[in-house]
N, C-alpha and C positions, 0 to 999 in steps of 0.2 A: 449254846450260842445260836443254834438253829431256832430255838424257841424265841429268842430275842428278835431275830429277823422277822419271824412270822408275826409277832406282836407289832413290830414296827410297821410292817406292811399293812396289817389289819387296821391299825389306827390312822395311818397316814396315806392310804392308797389314793385318796381324793387329791391330796397335795401333789403326790408324785405324778399321777395321771395329768393333772393340770399343768405341771412343769413340762412334761413330755409334749403335751398339746401345744404349749407356747413355743417350745423349741422347733417343732415341725412347722408351726405357723410362721415363725421367724425366718426359717429357710425358704419357705414358699414366698413370703413377702419380699425377701431379699432378691430372689430371681425376678419377680415382677417389677420391683423397684429399679433394678439394673436395666431391664428391658424398657421401662418407661423413661428412664434417664437418657438412654440411647436414642429413643424415638424423639424426645423433646430436643435433644442436642441436634439431631438431623433436621428437624423442622426449623430450629433457630437458624442454622446455617443456610437452609433454603430461603428462609425469609430475608436474611441479610443479603444473599445474592440477588434476590428479586428486587429488593429495595435499592441496591446499588445499580442494577440494570435500569430500573425506573428513573433513577436520578440521572444516569447517563443519557437515557432517551430524552428526558426533559432538556438537558443541556444541549444535546445535538439538535433538537427542534429549535431551540433559541438561536443557536449558531447558524442553522440553515436559513432562518428568517433574515439574519444579518448578511449572509453570503449570497442569497438568492438574486439580488440585483446584479451581481458580478458574473453570473453564469452565462448570460448572453454575450458579455464582453469576452469571456474565455473561449466560448464557442467560435467567436469570430476572429480570434487571433490567427488561427491557421486558415489559409485561403482554401476555398473549395477546389476540387481537382480540376475543374474547368479553367480556373484562373492560371493554372500552371502553363497554359499555352503561351502566356505573355512573359513567362520567366526567362526564356532565351532572348526575347526582344529586350528585356530590361538589362540583362547582362551585356548584350551587344551595345546598347546605348552607353553603358558605363565604360566599356572598352573603347568606344569611339571618343568619348569625352577625355580619355587618357591617351589618345593617339596610339592605340594598339590594334594589331590584326587579331581577328577573333573567329573561332570555329566552335561549334557546340553540338552535342548529341545527347539525347536521353537514353537511359539504359533500362534496367529491369524495374518493374513496378511492383510494389507490395501494397495491397489495399488495406484500408484501416480496419482494425478490429474494434471491439467494444472499448478496450483499454488503450491500445496503441494507435497513434495516428498513421495515416497512409504515408508512403514515401516512394519517391522515384529517384533512382540513381542517375547521375549525369556526369559528363566529361566536357570540360571547357579547355580550349587551348588558346593562349594569348601569346603574341609575339610583340616585342617592343623594348623600350628602355626599362631599366631596373626600377626607377622611380615610378614609371607608368604602371608596371605590374604590381608594385607595392601599393600604390593608390587604388588600383583595381580591386585587390584583395581586401583592403580596408572598406571599400565602398560596398562590396557584396556582403560583407559581414553585417553592415548596418542597413541593408535593403529591407523591404517589407516582407520578404520571404524568410522562413526559418530554414537555414541550410546547415549541414554538417559536412564540412570538407574533410574527407577521410585521408586524402593525401594531396600534397602540392609538390610537384617535381619541377625544379627550375634548372635550366641548362643555359650556359653562355654560348652564343653562336656568333662568332666574330665580335662586332661592336654592340650587338643587341642580345636580348635574352628571350628564351621561350619557356613558358610555364604551362604545365598540364595539371589541371585541378580536377580531381575525382571527388565526388561527394554525393550527398543525398539532399533532396529538398522535400519538405514535409507538407502534407495537406490533410484536411479533415474528411 
């Protein structure tokens, strides 16, 4: 049997070595193929991400062109800080129109940052009829200033009422 294997190897060594070379080559190519597939997959994902980003950029540029005329309008919605000097006068005029006694004071100021508008806290005290105070509150909500009334305390004093309004007025 030993002679049989020797003869088999002697006559077929070329085929056996060819098969061994092909097996080694197949393992080598399999490793390179997996590496190449991973690389191609990564590049495909990167390309898809960049394509999506480019599409988003093009969409944003188109929307910016549509929105650009409104930027000046939006910037002018909030009054500049200087115009807040007339805020107390406007509230006093509204109080007078509703036959109310009026006192006013500004509080702490917070300057505007890049994202948030500036704000100044205020306190207004009005005395008079319930209807006059109610009309006063409705009027200041629709005034040209953006205000955030944080609290309204209303107390009955005899036949009239007194309201203390604490809030913030915003500026750019």
